[in-house]
C-alpha positions as CSV (number, residue, x, y, z in Angstrom):
1,M,-10.6,29.3,18.2
2,D,-14.3,30.2,17.8
3,F,-14.3,28.6,14.3
4,L,-12.8,25.4,15.8
5,S,-15.4,25.4,18.6
6,S,-18.2,25.8,16.1
7,F,-16.8,23.1,13.8
8,L,-16.2,20.6,16.5
9,N,-19.4,21.4,18.4
10,T,-17.5,21.8,21.7
11,T,-15.8,24.5,23.8
12,D,-13.7,22.0,25.7
13,P,-10.1,23.1,25.2
14,N,-8.9,19.5,25.7
15,M,-11.1,18.3,22.8
16,I,-10.0,21.1,20.6
17,A,-6.3,20.4,21.4
18,L,-6.8,16.7,20.7
19,A,-8.5,17.4,17.4
20,M,-5.6,19.6,16.3
21,M,-3.1,16.9,17.4
22,A,-5.0,14.3,15.4
23,V,-4.9,16.4,12.2
24,G,-1.2,17.1,12.7
25,F,-0.3,13.5,13.5
26,G,-2.5,12.3,10.6
27,I,-0.5,14.5,8.2
28,Y,2.7,13.1,9.7
29,M,1.4,9.6,9.3
30,A,0.5,10.3,5.7
31,W,4.0,11.7,5.1
32,T,5.6,8.5,6.4
33,I,3.2,6.4,4.2
34,G,4.5,8.3,1.2
35,A,8.1,7.9,2.2
36,N,7.8,4.2,2.9
37,D,4.8,2.4,1.4
38,V,4.2,4.4,-1.8
39,A,7.8,4.3,-2.7
40,N,7.4,0.5,-3.1
41,A,5.1,1.0,-6.0
42,M,7.8,2.6,-8.2
43,A,10.8,0.9,-6.7
44,T,11.2,-1.8,-9.4
45,S,10.6,0.7,-12.2
46,V,13.4,2.9,-10.9
47,G,15.6,-0.1,-10.1
48,S,15.3,-1.5,-13.6
49,G,16.1,1.9,-15.2
50,T,12.6,2.2,-16.8
51,I,12.2,5.6,-15.3
52,S,14.3,8.0,-13.2
53,H,13.7,8.8,-9.5
54,K,12.2,12.2,-10.4
55,Q,9.9,10.6,-13.0
56,A,8.8,8.0,-10.4
57,V,8.0,10.7,-7.9
58,V,5.8,12.5,-10.5
59,I,4.0,9.4,-11.8
60,A,3.4,7.8,-8.3
61,G,2.5,11.2,-6.9
62,V,-0.2,11.8,-9.6
63,F,-1.7,8.3,-9.4
64,N,-1.5,8.0,-5.6
65,F,-2.9,11.4,-5.0
66,S,-5.7,10.7,-7.5
67,G,-6.5,7.5,-5.7
68,C,-6.6,9.3,-2.3
69,V,-8.8,12.2,-3.4
70,F,-11.1,10.6,-5.9
71,A,-11.5,7.0,-4.7
72,G,-10.4,7.3,-1.0
73,G,-14.0,6.7,0.2
74,S,-16.6,8.9,1.9
75,V,-16.7,6.8,5.1
76,T,-14.2,4.9,7.1
77,E,-14.3,2.3,9.9
78,T,-13.8,3.8,13.4
79,V,-11.3,1.0,14.2
80,R,-9.6,-0.4,11.0
81,K,-9.8,-4.1,10.1
82,G,-12.1,-5.1,13.0
83,I,-9.0,-5.6,15.2
84,V,-10.6,-4.2,18.3
85,N,-14.0,-4.7,20.0
86,T,-15.5,-1.3,19.6
87,D,-18.4,-2.0,22.0
88,L,-15.9,-1.5,24.9
89,F,-15.4,2.1,23.9
90,M,-19.1,3.0,23.6
91,N,-19.4,4.2,27.2
92,D,-16.2,6.2,27.2
93,P,-15.5,7.9,23.8
94,N,-12.8,10.0,25.3
95,L,-10.6,6.9,25.6
96,L,-11.0,6.2,21.9
97,I,-10.0,9.7,21.1
98,L,-6.9,9.5,23.2
99,G,-6.1,6.1,21.8
100,M,-6.5,7.1,18.2
101,V,-4.3,10.2,18.7
102,A,-1.6,8.0,20.4
103,A,-1.9,5.4,17.6
104,L,-1.3,7.9,14.9
105,L,1.8,9.3,16.4
106,A,3.2,5.8,17.3
107,A,2.6,4.3,13.9
108,A,4.1,7.4,12.2
109,L,7.2,7.3,14.5
110,W,7.8,3.6,13.7
111,L,7.3,4.2,9.9
112,H,9.7,7.1,10.1
113,G,12.3,5.0,11.9
114,A,12.0,2.1,9.4
115,T,12.3,4.5,6.5
116,L,15.5,6.0,8.0
117,F,17.1,2.5,7.5
118,G,15.4,2.0,4.1
119,M,13.2,-0.8,5.5
120,P,9.9,-1.4,3.6
121,V,7.3,-2.1,6.3
122,S,3.5,-2.4,6.2
123,T,1.6,0.8,7.1
124,T,-1.5,-1.2,7.7
125,H,0.2,-3.5,10.2
126,S,1.8,-0.4,11.9
127,I,-1.6,1.2,12.6
128,V,-3.2,-2.1,13.5
129,G,-0.3,-2.8,16.0
130,A,-0.7,0.7,17.4
131,I,-4.5,0.3,18.0
132,V,-3.9,-3.1,19.6
133,G,-1.4,-1.4,22.0
134,F,-3.8,1.1,23.5
135,A,-6.7,-1.4,23.5
136,L,-4.7,-3.9,25.5
137,L,-3.6,-1.2,27.9
138,V,-7.1,0.0,28.6
139,Y,-9.3,-3.1,28.5
140,G,-6.9,-6.0,28.4
141,V,-6.8,-9.1,26.2
142,Q,-10.6,-9.3,25.8
143,A,-10.4,-6.0,23.8
144,V,-8.6,-7.5,20.9
145,N,-10.1,-9.8,18.2
146,W,-7.2,-12.3,18.2
147,D,-8.4,-14.2,15.2
148,K,-7.8,-11.0,13.2
149,V,-4.3,-10.7,14.7
150,I,-3.6,-14.3,13.7
151,Q,-4.7,-13.6,10.2
152,I,-2.3,-10.7,10.0
153,V,0.6,-12.7,11.4
154,L,-0.2,-15.5,8.8
155,S,-0.1,-12.9,6.1
156,W,3.5,-12.2,6.9
157,V,4.2,-15.6,5.4
158,V,1.3,-16.1,2.9
159,S,1.6,-12.8,0.9
160,P,5.4,-12.9,0.3
161,L,5.2,-16.6,-0.7
162,L,2.3,-16.0,-3.1
163,G,4.0,-12.9,-4.6
164,G,7.3,-14.8,-4.9
165,L,5.7,-17.9,-6.5
166,I,3.8,-15.9,-9.2
167,S,6.7,-13.6,-10.0
168,Y,9.0,-16.7,-10.2
169,L,6.6,-18.4,-12.6
170,M,6.0,-15.3,-14.7
171,F,9.7,-14.5,-15.1
172,S,10.5,-18.1,-15.8
173,L,7.9,-18.1,-18.6
174,I,9.3,-14.8,-20.0
175,R,12.9,-16.2,-19.9
176,R,12.0,-19.5,-21.6
177,S,9.7,-18.1,-24.2
178,I,11.4,-14.8,-25.1
179,L,14.8,-14.1,-23.5
180,N,16.3,-17.6,-24.2
181,A,14.6,-18.1,-27.5
182,K,16.7,-18.4,-30.7
183,D,15.2,-15.1,-31.9
184,P,14.1,-13.0,-28.8
185,V,12.9,-10.1,-31.0
186,L,10.6,-12.3,-33.0
187,S,9.4,-14.0,-29.8
188,V,8.6,-10.7,-28.1
189,K,6.5,-9.7,-31.1
190,I,4.4,-12.8,-30.5
191,W,4.3,-12.9,-26.7
192,A,4.3,-9.2,-25.7
193,P,0.7,-8.5,-26.9
194,L,-0.5,-11.6,-24.9
195,F,1.2,-10.3,-21.8
196,G,-0.3,-6.9,-22.5
197,A,-3.8,-8.3,-22.7
198,L,-3.2,-10.3,-19.5
199,T,-1.8,-7.3,-17.7
200,I,-4.6,-4.8,-18.7
201,G,-7.2,-7.5,-17.9
202,I,-5.8,-8.0,-14.4
203,I,-5.6,-4.2,-13.8
204,A,-9.2,-3.8,-15.0
205,I,-10.5,-6.4,-12.6
206,S,-8.3,-5.0,-9.8
207,M,-9.5,-1.5,-10.4
208,I,-13.2,-2.6,-10.0
209,F,-12.7,-4.7,-6.9
210,K,-9.9,-2.8,-5.1
211,G,-8.9,0.4,-6.8
212,L,-12.5,1.8,-6.8
213,K,-14.1,-0.3,-4.1
214,N,-14.6,2.7,-1.8
215,L,-16.9,4.2,-4.5
216,H,-19.2,1.2,-4.1
217,I,-19.4,0.6,-7.9
218,H,-21.4,-2.6,-8.4
219,V,-21.2,-4.6,-11.6
220,T,-22.8,-7.9,-12.6
221,T,-20.7,-10.9,-13.5
222,L,-21.6,-10.3,-17.2
223,Q,-20.5,-6.7,-17.0
224,L,-17.3,-7.7,-15.2
225,W,-16.4,-10.1,-18.0
226,M,-17.3,-7.6,-20.7
227,I,-15.1,-4.9,-19.1
228,T,-12.2,-7.4,-18.5
229,L,-12.3,-8.8,-22.0
230,G,-12.7,-5.3,-23.5
231,A,-9.7,-4.0,-21.6
232,A,-7.6,-7.1,-22.5
233,L,-8.4,-6.6,-26.2
234,I,-7.3,-3.0,-25.9
235,G,-4.1,-4.1,-24.2
236,F,-3.4,-6.7,-26.9
237,I,-4.0,-4.2,-29.8
238,T,-2.0,-1.4,-28.1
239,I,1.0,-3.5,-27.4
240,S,0.9,-5.0,-30.8
241,I,1.0,-1.6,-32.4
242,I,3.8,-0.4,-30.1
243,V,6.0,-3.5,-30.8
244,R,5.6,-3.1,-34.6
245,R,6.5,0.6,-34.5
246,L,9.6,0.1,-32.4
247,N,12.9,-0.5,-34.1
248,M,12.9,-4.2,-33.3
249,E,15.2,-5.6,-36.0
250,G,18.1,-8.0,-34.9
251,R,18.3,-10.2,-32.0
252,D,19.3,-7.8,-29.2
253,V,17.7,-8.7,-25.9
254,R,17.9,-5.1,-24.8
255,K,15.3,-4.3,-27.3
256,V,13.1,-6.9,-25.7
257,E,13.5,-5.2,-22.3
258,R,12.2,-1.9,-23.8
259,V,8.8,-3.5,-24.5
260,F,8.5,-4.7,-20.9
261,M,9.3,-1.2,-19.7
262,I,5.8,-0.2,-20.9
263,L,4.0,-3.1,-19.2
264,Q,6.0,-2.6,-16.0
265,L,5.0,1.1,-15.8
266,L,1.3,0.2,-16.3
267,T,1.3,-2.2,-13.3
268,A,3.3,0.3,-11.2
269,C,0.7,3.1,-11.9
270,Y,-2.1,0.8,-10.9
271,V,-0.4,-0.2,-7.6
272,A,0.1,3.5,-6.8
273,F,-3.5,4.3,-7.6
274,A,-4.9,1.4,-5.6
275,H,-2.6,2.2,-2.7
276,G,-3.9,5.8,-2.6
277,A,-7.5,4.7,-2.8
278,N,-7.3,2.1,0.0
279,D,-4.3,2.7,2.3
280,V,-4.9,6.4,2.8
281,A,-7.4,5.3,5.4
282,N,-4.5,4.3,7.6
283,A,-3.7,8.0,8.0
284,I,-7.1,9.7,7.7
285,G,-9.3,7.0,9.3
286,P,-8.2,7.7,12.9
287,V,-8.3,11.5,12.2
288,A,-11.9,11.2,10.9
289,A,-12.8,9.0,13.9
290,V,-11.4,11.5,16.4
291,I,-13.2,14.5,14.8
292,A,-16.5,12.7,14.4
293,T,-16.5,11.4,18.0
294,I,-15.7,14.9,19.3
295,Q,-18.5,16.4,17.2
296,A,-21.1,13.8,18.1
297,G,-20.0,12.9,21.6
298,I,-20.5,9.2,20.9
299,V,-18.6,6.5,19.1
300,A,-19.9,5.4,15.7
301,L,-18.8,2.2,13.9
302,E,-18.4,4.1,10.6
303,V,-17.7,7.8,10.3
304,P,-17.8,10.3,7.4
305,V,-14.6,11.4,5.8
306,P,-14.7,15.1,4.8
307,F,-13.0,15.9,1.5
308,W,-10.5,18.2,3.2
309,I,-9.2,15.3,5.3
310,L,-8.8,13.1,2.1
311,F,-7.0,16.0,0.5
312,L,-4.6,16.5,3.4
313,G,-3.9,12.7,3.4
314,G,-3.1,12.8,-0.3
315,A,-0.9,15.8,0.1
316,G,0.9,14.3,3.0
317,I,1.6,11.1,1.1
318,L,2.8,13.0,-1.9
319,T,5.2,15.1,0.2
320,G,6.6,12.0,1.9
321,L,7.3,10.3,-1.4
322,L,8.9,13.5,-2.8
323,S,11.1,14.2,0.1
324,Y,12.1,10.8,1.5
325,G,10.9,8.0,-0.8
326,Y,14.3,7.4,-2.3
327,K,15.5,5.3,0.7
328,V,12.9,2.5,0.3
329,M,13.1,2.7,-3.5
330,Q,16.8,2.0,-3.2
331,T,16.2,-1.1,-0.9
332,V,13.4,-2.7,-2.9
333,G,14.6,-1.7,-6.4
334,K,18.3,-2.2,-6.1
335,N,19.5,-3.8,-2.9
336,I,17.6,-7.1,-2.9
337,T,18.5,-8.3,-6.4
338,E,19.3,-6.9,-9.8
339,I,16.1,-5.7,-11.5
340,T,15.6,-5.5,-15.3
341,P,12.3,-4.4,-17.0
342,T,11.3,-8.1,-17.5
343,R,12.0,-8.9,-13.8
344,G,10.4,-5.7,-12.6
345,F,7.3,-6.4,-14.7
346,S,7.1,-10.0,-13.3
347,A,7.3,-8.6,-9.7
348,E,4.7,-5.8,-10.2
349,F,2.3,-8.2,-12.1
350,A,2.6,-10.7,-9.2
351,A,1.9,-8.1,-6.6
352,A,-1.2,-6.8,-8.4
353,T,-2.5,-10.3,-8.9
354,V,-2.0,-11.5,-5.3
355,V,-3.5,-8.3,-3.8
356,L,-6.5,-8.8,-6.1
357,I,-7.0,-12.5,-5.1
358,A,-6.5,-11.7,-1.4
359,S,-9.1,-8.9,-1.6
360,K,-11.7,-11.2,-3.1
361,M,-11.0,-13.9,-0.5
362,G,-11.0,-11.5,2.4
363,I,-7.4,-12.2,3.3
364,P,-5.6,-9.2,4.9
365,V,-2.3,-9.0,3.0
366,S,0.2,-6.2,2.8
367,T,1.0,-4.7,-0.6
368,T,4.5,-4.1,0.8
369,H,5.1,-7.7,1.9
370,T,3.6,-9.0,-1.4
371,L,5.9,-6.8,-3.6
372,V,9.0,-7.6,-1.6
373,G,8.2,-11.3,-1.9
374,A,7.7,-10.9,-5.6
375,V,11.1,-9.2,-6.0
376,L,12.6,-12.2,-4.0
377,G,10.8,-14.5,-6.5
378,V,12.5,-13.1,-9.5
379,G,15.8,-13.2,-7.6
380,F,15.3,-16.9,-6.9
381,A,14.6,-17.5,-10.6
382,Q,18.2,-16.4,-11.2
383,G,19.7,-18.5,-8.4
384,F,20.5,-17.9,-4.7
385,D,23.6,-16.0,-5.6
386,A,21.5,-13.3,-7.1
387,L,19.9,-12.4,-3.8
388,N,21.4,-10.1,-1.0
389,F,20.4,-12.2,2.0
390,K,21.7,-9.6,4.5
391,V,19.1,-7.1,3.2
392,V,16.4,-9.9,3.1
393,R,17.1,-10.7,6.8
394,S,16.9,-7.1,7.8
395,I,13.5,-6.7,6.0
396,A,12.1,-9.9,7.6
397,F,13.2,-8.7,11.1
398,S,11.5,-5.3,10.5
399,W,8.3,-7.1,9.6
400,L,8.4,-9.2,12.7
401,I,8.8,-6.3,15.1
402,T,6.3,-3.9,13.5
403,L,3.2,-5.0,15.5
404,P,4.9,-5.2,18.9
405,I,7.0,-2.0,18.4
406,A,3.9,0.0,17.3
407,A,1.9,-1.4,20.3
408,I,4.6,-0.5,22.9
409,L,5.0,3.0,21.5
410,T,1.3,3.6,21.5
411,A,0.9,2.4,25.1
412,G,3.6,4.8,26.2
413,I,2.2,7.8,24.3
414,F,-1.3,7.0,25.5
415,L,-0.2,7.0,29.1
416,A,1.5,10.4,28.6
417,L,-1.5,11.9,26.9
418,R,-3.8,10.6,29.6
419,A,-1.6,12.3,32.2
420,I,-1.4,15.5,30.3
421,F,-5.2,15.8,29.6
422,G,-6.3,14.2,32.9
423,M,-8.7,11.8,31.3
């Protein structure tokens, strides 16, 4: 207890208890992120048979954990996404502490419940809805930046549509130029290196703008083009060598799918890394805000994130993926539509592209929503009968209720905490 008092710069038992609750709930939140959100990154790779579930857990675990720990960022916003007017909390930091603790538990409970039913929901929207819940309860409608809320609501429509459109176009191109060609094997030898160059180029740009954005690496336009073209050239040469070394004789379409397994896995690894680098803040951001506010006694707009918090967030996400990620993997990778490596690649490529474009335009989109929309897109490319609309309706409903459910849960937990701690 003396160590905690010294670390937190307080002897108040309520503050010490709240700090411990924040860490515990933050780990729980990270666990649910791994079980729900991270599972999306590997869902199509597992669904297409490119890798097994165990391999997916290892690969996603390594890349997501690396993103969390090495590119998770040294600072985080006190209230994510500018959704709440932080000025209102300046005179009473204890309310922010209670609210963040309540928001962590509420968002984690909702994510856990959604995962039980295999529903892929947005962790960002969950924590945002939770924060809105306690802000409304304490300060009313003026506490919420409603234009940001509207942007999030619009993203429910925009991100799946964009993901679906790009994946539809990409798979249609692959089907016409390769799968339906007179000689699919000859066609893949021509087209696969071009797709490899495009994929690696997109990943390189995405890594600079999104995957490593928390490291504040600044590049000039010329440097960006040089890196992108260099990466694309490496991708072209590498895929060309791989295609020529594979046993690609004959006209078997299954041999074509083997080539796209490689491209699909590359995009999946990138999505996992970028997710770890950026979305870990949904779990550790509120924890860092609580601890920094207790230590300083005031609310800061940005707070430092100690390495041990980043590590705990990464470990929690990894554990969630390992122990419970199979449910969401099953839904996204198998239950929406049949996934093959070419279809899975189209979906992963579309998701990475849309997230990149949205990040540069400042549009708050969900990786989960985008990837699910992309899977729907490749399903539409095969016809309406290829889609399981019962599953699609269930997913859409879970998206619609994420914000209000998280807000209501937070309000209830906040009131309980306020009564318990007498604040």
